[in-house]
Structures are given as structure tokens and as C-alpha cells.
PDB file of N, H, CA, C and O in Angstrom:
ATOM      1  N   MET A   1     -69.056  -2.978  -8.568  1.00  0.00           N
ATOM      2  CA  MET A   1     -70.345  -2.966  -7.778  1.00  0.00           C
ATOM      3  C   MET A   1     -70.238  -4.073  -6.703  1.00  0.00           C
ATOM      4  O   MET A   1     -69.922  -5.218  -7.024  1.00  0.00           O
ATOM      5  N   ALA A   2     -70.470  -3.766  -5.588  1.00  0.00           N
ATOM      6  H   ALA A   2     -70.727  -2.835  -5.327  1.00  0.00           H
ATOM      7  CA  ALA A   2     -70.358  -4.722  -4.445  1.00  0.00           C
ATOM      8  C   ALA A   2     -71.736  -5.537  -4.303  1.00  0.00           C
ATOM      9  O   ALA A   2     -72.735  -5.137  -4.899  1.00  0.00           O
ATOM     10  N   HIS A   3     -71.763  -6.576  -3.577  1.00  0.00           N
ATOM     11  H   HIS A   3     -70.951  -6.901  -3.092  1.00  0.00           H
ATOM     12  CA  HIS A   3     -72.901  -7.342  -3.393  1.00  0.00           C
ATOM     13  C   HIS A   3     -73.562  -6.978  -2.055  1.00  0.00           C
ATOM     14  O   HIS A   3     -72.897  -6.416  -1.185  1.00  0.00           O
ATOM     15  N   LYS A   4     -74.824  -7.276  -1.874  1.00  0.00           N
ATOM     16  H   LYS A   4     -75.365  -7.733  -2.581  1.00  0.00           H
ATOM     17  CA  LYS A   4     -75.549  -6.910  -0.671  1.00  0.00           C
ATOM     18  C   LYS A   4     -76.360  -8.121  -0.201  1.00  0.00           C
ATOM     19  O   LYS A   4     -76.855  -8.902  -1.014  1.00  0.00           O
ATOM     20  N   ILE A   5     -76.477  -8.253   1.004  1.00  0.00           N
ATOM     21  H   ILE A   5     -76.075  -7.619   1.665  1.00  0.00           H
ATOM     22  CA  ILE A   5     -77.351  -9.351   1.633  1.00  0.00           C
ATOM     23  C   ILE A   5     -78.677  -8.888   2.038  1.00  0.00           C
ATOM     24  O   ILE A   5     -78.792  -8.013   2.897  1.00  0.00           O
ATOM     25  N   SER A   6     -79.721  -9.446   1.447  1.00  0.00           N
ATOM     26  H   SER A   6     -79.628 -10.157   0.749  1.00  0.00           H
ATOM     27  CA  SER A   6     -81.004  -8.958   1.734  1.00  0.00           C
ATOM     28  C   SER A   6     -81.663  -9.495   3.013  1.00  0.00           C
ATOM     29  O   SER A   6     -81.065 -10.326   3.696  1.00  0.00           O
ATOM     30  N   ASN A   7     -82.795  -9.073   3.331  1.00  0.00           N
ATOM     31  H   ASN A   7     -83.281  -8.398   2.775  1.00  0.00           H
ATOM     32  CA  ASN A   7     -83.523  -9.579   4.534  1.00  0.00           C
ATOM     33  C   ASN A   7     -83.943 -10.979   4.522  1.00  0.00           C
ATOM     34  O   ASN A   7     -84.465 -11.510   5.502  1.00  0.00           O
ATOM     35  N   GLU A   8     -83.713 -11.591   3.394  1.00  0.00           N
ATOM     36  H   GLU A   8     -83.289 -11.159   2.598  1.00  0.00           H
ATOM     37  CA  GLU A   8     -84.021 -13.079   3.226  1.00  0.00           C
ATOM     38  C   GLU A   8     -83.006 -13.888   4.013  1.00  0.00           C
ATOM     39  O   GLU A   8     -83.258 -15.063   4.276  1.00  0.00           O
ATOM     40  N   CYS A   9     -81.814 -13.291   4.422  1.00  0.00           N
ATOM     41  H   CYS A   9     -81.610 -12.336   4.208  1.00  0.00           H
ATOM     42  CA  CYS A   9     -80.772 -14.056   5.103  1.00  0.00           C
ATOM     43  C   CYS A   9     -81.225 -14.615   6.404  1.00  0.00           C
ATOM     44  O   CYS A   9     -81.775 -13.941   7.274  1.00  0.00           O
ATOM     45  N   VAL A  10     -80.966 -15.877   6.488  1.00  0.00           N
ATOM     46  H   VAL A  10     -80.519 -16.425   5.781  1.00  0.00           H
ATOM     47  CA  VAL A  10     -81.323 -16.664   7.752  1.00  0.00           C
ATOM     48  C   VAL A  10     -80.082 -16.912   8.697  1.00  0.00           C
ATOM     49  O   VAL A  10     -80.135 -17.697   9.643  1.00  0.00           O
ATOM     50  N   SER A  11     -78.995 -16.200   8.375  1.00  0.00           N
ATOM     51  H   SER A  11     -78.952 -15.561   7.606  1.00  0.00           H
ATOM     52  CA  SER A  11     -77.708 -16.286   9.162  1.00  0.00           C
ATOM     53  C   SER A  11     -77.160 -17.715   9.314  1.00  0.00           C
ATOM     54  O   SER A  11     -76.659 -18.118  10.363  1.00  0.00           O
ATOM     55  N   CYS A  12     -77.288 -18.448   8.208  1.00  0.00           N
ATOM     56  H   CYS A  12     -77.696 -18.121   7.356  1.00  0.00           H
ATOM     57  CA  CYS A  12     -76.793 -19.824   8.186  1.00  0.00           C
ATOM     58  C   CYS A  12     -75.222 -19.784   8.170  1.00  0.00           C
ATOM     59  O   CYS A  12     -74.590 -20.707   8.684  1.00  0.00           O
ATOM     60  N   GLY A  13     -74.629 -18.780   7.617  1.00  0.00           N
ATOM     61  H   GLY A  13     -75.142 -18.030   7.200  1.00  0.00           H
ATOM     62  CA  GLY A  13     -73.123 -18.625   7.665  1.00  0.00           C
ATOM     63  C   GLY A  13     -72.416 -19.319   6.440  1.00  0.00           C
ATOM     64  O   GLY A  13     -71.190 -19.426   6.404  1.00  0.00           O
ATOM     65  N   ALA A  14     -73.203 -19.767   5.481  1.00  0.00           N
ATOM     66  H   ALA A  14     -74.198 -19.680   5.510  1.00  0.00           H
ATOM     67  CA  ALA A  14     -72.594 -20.460   4.269  1.00  0.00           C
ATOM     68  C   ALA A  14     -71.735 -19.568   3.541  1.00  0.00           C
ATOM     69  O   ALA A  14     -70.744 -20.026   2.974  1.00  0.00           O
ATOM     70  N   CYS A  15     -72.020 -18.283   3.493  1.00  0.00           N
ATOM     71  H   CYS A  15     -72.826 -17.910   3.954  1.00  0.00           H
ATOM     72  CA  CYS A  15     -71.406 -17.279   2.626  1.00  0.00           C
ATOM     73  C   CYS A  15     -70.001 -16.904   3.139  1.00  0.00           C
ATOM     74  O   CYS A  15     -69.069 -16.821   2.339  1.00  0.00           O
ATOM     75  N   ALA A  16     -69.835 -16.685   4.406  1.00  0.00           N
ATOM     76  H   ALA A  16     -70.592 -16.752   5.056  1.00  0.00           H
ATOM     77  CA  ALA A  16     -68.701 -16.079   5.020  1.00  0.00           C
ATOM     78  C   ALA A  16     -67.434 -16.786   4.711  1.00  0.00           C
ATOM     79  O   ALA A  16     -66.471 -16.117   4.335  1.00  0.00           O
ATOM     80  N   PRO A  17     -67.334 -18.159   4.840  1.00  0.00           N
ATOM     81  CA  PRO A  17     -66.148 -18.934   4.507  1.00  0.00           C
ATOM     82  C   PRO A  17     -65.744 -18.918   3.078  1.00  0.00           C
ATOM     83  O   PRO A  17     -64.590 -19.164   2.725  1.00  0.00           O
ATOM     84  N   ASN A  18     -66.742 -18.614   2.230  1.00  0.00           N
ATOM     85  H   ASN A  18     -67.679 -18.415   2.516  1.00  0.00           H
ATOM     86  CA  ASN A  18     -66.498 -18.600   0.753  1.00  0.00           C
ATOM     87  C   ASN A  18     -65.963 -17.284   0.234  1.00  0.00           C
ATOM     88  O   ASN A  18     -65.578 -17.207  -0.933  1.00  0.00           O
ATOM     89  N   CYS A  19     -65.924 -16.287   1.017  1.00  0.00           N
ATOM     90  H   CYS A  19     -66.237 -16.349   1.965  1.00  0.00           H
ATOM     91  CA  CYS A  19     -65.492 -14.926   0.603  1.00  0.00           C
ATOM     92  C   CYS A  19     -63.950 -14.948   0.583  1.00  0.00           C
ATOM     93  O   CYS A  19     -63.346 -15.249   1.612  1.00  0.00           O
ATOM     94  N   PRO A  20     -63.317 -14.653  -0.510  1.00  0.00           N
ATOM     95  CA  PRO A  20     -61.844 -14.709  -0.626  1.00  0.00           C
ATOM     96  C   PRO A  20     -61.248 -13.468   0.033  1.00  0.00           C
ATOM     97  O   PRO A  20     -60.039 -13.501   0.258  1.00  0.00           O
ATOM     98  N   VAL A  21     -61.931 -12.388   0.369  1.00  0.00           N
ATOM     99  H   VAL A  21     -62.914 -12.361   0.187  1.00  0.00           H
ATOM    100  CA  VAL A  21     -61.373 -11.198   0.870  1.00  0.00           C
ATOM    101  C   VAL A  21     -61.963 -10.963   2.345  1.00  0.00           C
ATOM    102  O   VAL A  21     -61.774  -9.887   2.911  1.00  0.00           O
ATOM    103  N   GLU A  22     -62.624 -11.919   2.898  1.00  0.00           N
ATOM    104  H   GLU A  22     -62.778 -12.793   2.438  1.00  0.00           H
ATOM    105  CA  GLU A  22     -63.194 -11.795   4.233  1.00  0.00           C
ATOM    106  C   GLU A  22     -64.051 -10.627   4.457  1.00  0.00           C
ATOM    107  O   GLU A  22     -64.007 -10.024   5.529  1.00  0.00           O
ATOM    108  N   ALA A  23     -64.882 -10.253   3.433  1.00  0.00           N
ATOM    109  H   ALA A  23     -64.917 -10.743   2.562  1.00  0.00           H
ATOM    110  CA  ALA A  23     -65.728  -9.084   3.483  1.00  0.00           C
ATOM    111  C   ALA A  23     -67.133  -9.356   4.139  1.00  0.00           C
ATOM    112  O   ALA A  23     -67.961  -8.455   4.274  1.00  0.00           O
ATOM    113  N   ILE A  24     -67.353 -10.683   4.544  1.00  0.00           N
ATOM    114  H   ILE A  24     -66.680 -11.415   4.434  1.00  0.00           H
ATOM    115  CA  ILE A  24     -68.642 -11.011   5.092  1.00  0.00           C
ATOM    116  C   ILE A  24     -68.440 -11.267   6.569  1.00  0.00           C
ATOM    117  O   ILE A  24     -67.475 -11.934   6.942  1.00  0.00           O
ATOM    118  N   SER A  25     -69.375 -10.724   7.481  1.00  0.00           N
ATOM    119  H   SER A  25     -70.159 -10.182   7.178  1.00  0.00           H
ATOM    120  CA  SER A  25     -69.333 -11.056   8.816  1.00  0.00           C
ATOM    121  C   SER A  25     -70.646 -11.060   9.418  1.00  0.00           C
ATOM    122  O   SER A  25     -71.585 -10.581   8.783  1.00  0.00           O
ATOM    123  N   GLN A  26     -70.827 -11.569  10.629  1.00  0.00           N
ATOM    124  H   GLN A  26     -70.063 -11.958  11.145  1.00  0.00           H
ATOM    125  CA  GLN A  26     -72.085 -11.688  11.315  1.00  0.00           C
ATOM    126  C   GLN A  26     -72.451 -10.249  11.816  1.00  0.00           C
ATOM    127  O   GLN A  26     -71.658  -9.644  12.538  1.00  0.00           O
ATOM    128  N   GLY A  27     -73.625  -9.706  11.444  1.00  0.00           N
ATOM    129  H   GLY A  27     -74.269 -10.197  10.857  1.00  0.00           H
ATOM    130  CA  GLY A  27     -74.046  -8.389  11.849  1.00  0.00           C
ATOM    131  C   GLY A  27     -75.007  -8.653  13.144  1.00  0.00           C
ATOM    132  O   GLY A  27     -74.951  -9.714  13.765  1.00  0.00           O
ATOM    133  N   SER A  28     -75.816  -7.684  13.462  1.00  0.00           N
ATOM    134  H   SER A  28     -75.862  -6.822  12.958  1.00  0.00           H
ATOM    135  CA  SER A  28     -76.647  -7.834  14.641  1.00  0.00           C
ATOM    136  C   SER A  28     -77.814  -8.734  14.336  1.00  0.00           C
ATOM    137  O   SER A  28     -78.197  -9.528  15.195  1.00  0.00           O
ATOM    138  N   ASP A  29     -78.400  -8.655  13.165  1.00  0.00           N
ATOM    139  H   ASP A  29     -78.089  -8.010  12.467  1.00  0.00           H
ATOM    140  CA  ASP A  29     -79.574  -9.532  12.800  1.00  0.00           C
ATOM    141  C   ASP A  29     -79.290 -10.548  11.740  1.00  0.00           C
ATOM    142  O   ASP A  29     -79.969 -11.571  11.649  1.00  0.00           O
ATOM    143  N   GLN A  30     -78.303 -10.280  10.944  1.00  0.00           N
ATOM    144  H   GLN A  30     -77.751  -9.450  11.018  1.00  0.00           H
ATOM    145  CA  GLN A  30     -77.969 -11.237   9.774  1.00  0.00           C
ATOM    146  C   GLN A  30     -76.479 -10.929   9.354  1.00  0.00           C
ATOM    147  O   GLN A  30     -75.831 -10.029   9.889  1.00  0.00           O
ATOM    148  N   TYR A  31     -76.020 -11.688   8.425  1.00  0.00           N
ATOM    149  H   TYR A  31     -76.547 -12.419   7.991  1.00  0.00           H
ATOM    150  CA  TYR A  31     -74.755 -11.417   7.954  1.00  0.00           C
ATOM    151  C   TYR A  31     -74.765 -10.173   7.027  1.00  0.00           C
ATOM    152  O   TYR A  31     -75.748  -9.841   6.364  1.00  0.00           O
ATOM    153  N   VAL A  32     -73.574  -9.512   7.042  1.00  0.00           N
ATOM    154  H   VAL A  32     -72.775  -9.781   7.581  1.00  0.00           H
ATOM    155  CA  VAL A  32     -73.421  -8.261   6.229  1.00  0.00           C
ATOM    156  C   VAL A  32     -72.113  -8.346   5.497  1.00  0.00           C
ATOM    157  O   VAL A  32     -71.158  -9.009   5.901  1.00  0.00           O
ATOM    158  N   ILE A  33     -72.130  -7.552   4.271  1.00  0.00           N
ATOM    159  H   ILE A  33     -72.906  -7.014   3.943  1.00  0.00           H
ATOM    160  CA  ILE A  33     -71.000  -7.521   3.454  1.00  0.00           C
ATOM    161  C   ILE A  33     -70.343  -6.114   3.652  1.00  0.00           C
ATOM    162  O   ILE A  33     -71.028  -5.094   3.560  1.00  0.00           O
ATOM    163  N   ASP A  34     -69.053  -6.079   3.914  1.00  0.00           N
ATOM    164  H   ASP A  34     -68.497  -6.907   3.989  1.00  0.00           H
ATOM    165  CA  ASP A  34     -68.273  -4.882   3.928  1.00  0.00           C
ATOM    166  C   ASP A  34     -68.087  -4.369   2.564  1.00  0.00           C
ATOM    167  O   ASP A  34     -67.295  -4.950   1.822  1.00  0.00           O
ATOM    168  N   LEU A  35     -68.749  -3.319   2.152  1.00  0.00           N
ATOM    169  H   LEU A  35     -69.392  -2.847   2.755  1.00  0.00           H
ATOM    170  CA  LEU A  35     -68.678  -2.773   0.747  1.00  0.00           C
ATOM    171  C   LEU A  35     -67.336  -2.289   0.356  1.00  0.00           C
ATOM    172  O   LEU A  35     -67.036  -2.233  -0.836  1.00  0.00           O
ATOM    173  N   GLU A  36     -66.526  -1.941   1.270  1.00  0.00           N
ATOM    174  H   GLU A  36     -66.771  -1.987   2.239  1.00  0.00           H
ATOM    175  CA  GLU A  36     -65.111  -1.521   1.090  1.00  0.00           C
ATOM    176  C   GLU A  36     -64.154  -2.652   0.643  1.00  0.00           C
ATOM    177  O   GLU A  36     -63.188  -2.455  -0.095  1.00  0.00           O
ATOM    178  N   LYS A  37     -64.515  -3.885   1.168  1.00  0.00           N
ATOM    179  H   LYS A  37     -65.299  -4.045   1.767  1.00  0.00           H
ATOM    180  CA  LYS A  37     -63.700  -5.012   0.988  1.00  0.00           C
ATOM    181  C   LYS A  37     -64.151  -5.887  -0.148  1.00  0.00           C
ATOM    182  O   LYS A  37     -63.348  -6.623  -0.720  1.00  0.00           O
ATOM    183  N   CYS A  38     -65.484  -5.819  -0.504  1.00  0.00           N
ATOM    184  H   CYS A  38     -66.136  -5.221  -0.039  1.00  0.00           H
ATOM    185  CA  CYS A  38     -66.122  -6.700  -1.530  1.00  0.00           C
ATOM    186  C   CYS A  38     -65.446  -6.399  -2.857  1.00  0.00           C
ATOM    187  O   CYS A  38     -65.332  -5.237  -3.245  1.00  0.00           O
ATOM    188  N   VAL A  39     -64.987  -7.461  -3.576  1.00  0.00           N
ATOM    189  H   VAL A  39     -65.080  -8.406  -3.260  1.00  0.00           H
ATOM    190  CA  VAL A  39     -64.400  -7.321  -4.859  1.00  0.00           C
ATOM    191  C   VAL A  39     -65.298  -7.826  -6.038  1.00  0.00           C
ATOM    192  O   VAL A  39     -64.864  -8.030  -7.172  1.00  0.00           O
ATOM    193  N   ASP A  40     -66.591  -8.005  -5.649  1.00  0.00           N
ATOM    194  H   ASP A  40     -66.943  -7.840  -4.728  1.00  0.00           H
ATOM    195  CA  ASP A  40     -67.643  -8.393  -6.606  1.00  0.00           C
ATOM    196  C   ASP A  40     -67.360  -9.708  -7.302  1.00  0.00           C
ATOM    197  O   ASP A  40     -67.703  -9.863  -8.474  1.00  0.00           O
ATOM    198  N   CYS A  41     -66.723 -10.694  -6.595  1.00  0.00           N
ATOM    199  H   CYS A  41     -66.444 -10.569  -5.643  1.00  0.00           H
ATOM    200  CA  CYS A  41     -66.510 -12.013  -7.280  1.00  0.00           C
ATOM    201  C   CYS A  41     -67.735 -12.963  -7.393  1.00  0.00           C
ATOM    202  O   CYS A  41     -67.770 -13.864  -8.232  1.00  0.00           O
ATOM    203  N   GLY A  42     -68.691 -12.731  -6.550  1.00  0.00           N
ATOM    204  H   GLY A  42     -68.662 -11.999  -5.869  1.00  0.00           H
ATOM    205  CA  GLY A  42     -69.925 -13.604  -6.618  1.00  0.00           C
ATOM    206  C   GLY A  42     -69.805 -14.854  -5.951  1.00  0.00           C
ATOM    207  O   GLY A  42     -70.773 -15.613  -6.008  1.00  0.00           O
ATOM    208  N   SER A  43     -68.674 -15.238  -5.260  1.00  0.00           N
ATOM    209  H   SER A  43     -67.888 -14.622  -5.214  1.00  0.00           H
ATOM    210  CA  SER A  43     -68.557 -16.485  -4.612  1.00  0.00           C
ATOM    211  C   SER A  43     -69.773 -16.704  -3.526  1.00  0.00           C
ATOM    212  O   SER A  43     -70.345 -17.787  -3.404  1.00  0.00           O
ATOM    213  N   CYS A  44     -70.057 -15.669  -2.843  1.00  0.00           N
ATOM    214  H   CYS A  44     -69.592 -14.789  -2.943  1.00  0.00           H
ATOM    215  CA  CYS A  44     -71.074 -15.774  -1.766  1.00  0.00           C
ATOM    216  C   CYS A  44     -72.523 -16.121  -2.462  1.00  0.00           C
ATOM    217  O   CYS A  44     -73.337 -16.856  -1.903  1.00  0.00           O
ATOM    218  N   VAL A  45     -72.739 -15.555  -3.651  1.00  0.00           N
ATOM    219  H   VAL A  45     -72.078 -14.958  -4.105  1.00  0.00           H
ATOM    220  CA  VAL A  45     -73.974 -15.742  -4.349  1.00  0.00           C
ATOM    221  C   VAL A  45     -74.267 -17.216  -4.623  1.00  0.00           C
ATOM    222  O   VAL A  45     -75.372 -17.736  -4.468  1.00  0.00           O
ATOM    223  N   ASP A  46     -73.178 -17.825  -5.038  1.00  0.00           N
ATOM    224  H   ASP A  46     -72.280 -17.403  -5.164  1.00  0.00           H
ATOM    225  CA  ASP A  46     -73.283 -19.340  -5.436  1.00  0.00           C
ATOM    226  C   ASP A  46     -73.671 -20.254  -4.221  1.00  0.00           C
ATOM    227  O   ASP A  46     -74.301 -21.293  -4.418  1.00  0.00           O
ATOM    228  N   VAL A  47     -73.322 -19.893  -3.065  1.00  0.00           N
ATOM    229  H   VAL A  47     -72.810 -19.049  -2.905  1.00  0.00           H
ATOM    230  CA  VAL A  47     -73.472 -20.765  -1.958  1.00  0.00           C
ATOM    231  C   VAL A  47     -74.627 -20.443  -0.994  1.00  0.00           C
ATOM    232  O   VAL A  47     -74.895 -21.177  -0.043  1.00  0.00           O
ATOM    233  N   CYS A  48     -75.304 -19.308  -1.284  1.00  0.00           N
ATOM    234  H   CYS A  48     -75.086 -18.712  -2.057  1.00  0.00           H
ATOM    235  CA  CYS A  48     -76.268 -18.842  -0.409  1.00  0.00           C
ATOM    236  C   CYS A  48     -77.588 -19.730  -0.693  1.00  0.00           C
ATOM    237  O   CYS A  48     -78.122 -19.670  -1.800  1.00  0.00           O
ATOM    238  N   PRO A  49     -78.090 -20.534   0.304  1.00  0.00           N
ATOM    239  CA  PRO A  49     -79.259 -21.380   0.061  1.00  0.00           C
ATOM    240  C   PRO A  49     -80.555 -20.538  -0.069  1.00  0.00           C
ATOM    241  O   PRO A  49     -81.555 -20.942  -0.662  1.00  0.00           O
ATOM    242  N   MET A  50     -80.448 -19.335   0.538  1.00  0.00           N
ATOM    243  H   MET A  50     -79.635 -19.007   1.020  1.00  0.00           H
ATOM    244  CA  MET A  50     -81.762 -18.516   0.477  1.00  0.00           C
ATOM    245  C   MET A  50     -81.848 -17.545  -0.717  1.00  0.00           C
ATOM    246  O   MET A  50     -82.835 -16.835  -0.907  1.00  0.00           O
ATOM    247  N   GLU A  51     -80.786 -17.551  -1.491  1.00  0.00           N
ATOM    248  H   GLU A  51     -79.984 -18.128  -1.336  1.00  0.00           H
ATOM    249  CA  GLU A  51     -80.719 -16.639  -2.590  1.00  0.00           C
ATOM    250  C   GLU A  51     -80.845 -15.198  -2.170  1.00  0.00           C
ATOM    251  O   GLU A  51     -81.532 -14.399  -2.807  1.00  0.00           O
ATOM    252  N   ALA A  52     -80.155 -14.874  -1.063  1.00  0.00           N
ATOM    253  H   ALA A  52     -79.597 -15.523  -0.545  1.00  0.00           H
ATOM    254  CA  ALA A  52     -80.367 -13.583  -0.300  1.00  0.00           C
ATOM    255  C   ALA A  52     -79.216 -12.591  -0.669  1.00  0.00           C
ATOM    256  O   ALA A  52     -79.130 -11.493  -0.119  1.00  0.00           O
ATOM    257  N   ILE A  53     -78.337 -13.017  -1.619  1.00  0.00           N
ATOM    258  H   ILE A  53     -78.407 -13.909  -2.066  1.00  0.00           H
ATOM    259  CA  ILE A  53     -77.249 -12.104  -2.017  1.00  0.00           C
ATOM    260  C   ILE A  53     -77.359 -11.835  -3.529  1.00  0.00           C
ATOM    261  O   ILE A  53     -77.622 -12.680  -4.385  1.00  0.00           O
ATOM    262  N   ALA A  54     -77.103 -10.455  -3.733  1.00  0.00           N
ATOM    263  H   ALA A  54     -76.890  -9.769  -3.037  1.00  0.00           H
ATOM    264  CA  ALA A  54     -77.334  -9.951  -5.123  1.00  0.00           C
ATOM    265  C   ALA A  54     -76.440  -8.747  -5.257  1.00  0.00           C
ATOM    266  O   ALA A  54     -76.102  -8.080  -4.279  1.00  0.00           O
ATOM    267  N   PRO A  55     -76.053  -8.477  -6.532  1.00  0.00           N
ATOM    268  CA  PRO A  55     -75.331  -7.235  -6.749  1.00  0.00           C
ATOM    269  C   PRO A  55     -76.080  -5.980  -6.277  1.00  0.00           C
ATOM    270  O   PRO A  55     -77.296  -5.920  -6.454  1.00  0.00           O
ATOM    271  N   GLN A  56     -75.459  -5.040  -5.722  1.00  0.00           N
ATOM    272  H   GLN A  56     -74.471  -5.089  -5.577  1.00  0.00           H
ATOM    273  CA  GLN A  56     -76.068  -3.950  -5.265  1.00  0.00           C
ATOM    274  C   GLN A  56     -76.349  -2.876  -6.266  1.00  0.00           C
ATOM    275  O   GLN A  56     -76.910  -1.838  -5.916  1.00  0.00           O
TER     276      GLN A  56
END
């Protein structure tokens, strides 16, 4: 199960450098997770200051 970034995202960018498979990128309004690349490691969850990332 991949993770998803909610609308609580403030585009701080803390999550992207912590993704070991580079599945997170800047979208049009906020950061997004590529569900095809996500390996469900949870590294992004630990660093998100807004708690905007959760399992889908």
C-alpha cells in the first residue's frame, strides 16, 4: 500500500529528499507521491511537519 499526501501539505519539501526511491515530486499545488514508485517505507511520514502523509 502506497502513501498519499493530503491537502494539509504546505509544500515545504521536507519529504522529497527523504524518499529513497524518489517517488515524491512537486505537483501543481503541493507535493505528490508517484504510487508506482512508492515502496511504502514511511520515511516521508516521519519528516512531514504537517502530518500530511499517510498510508492510502
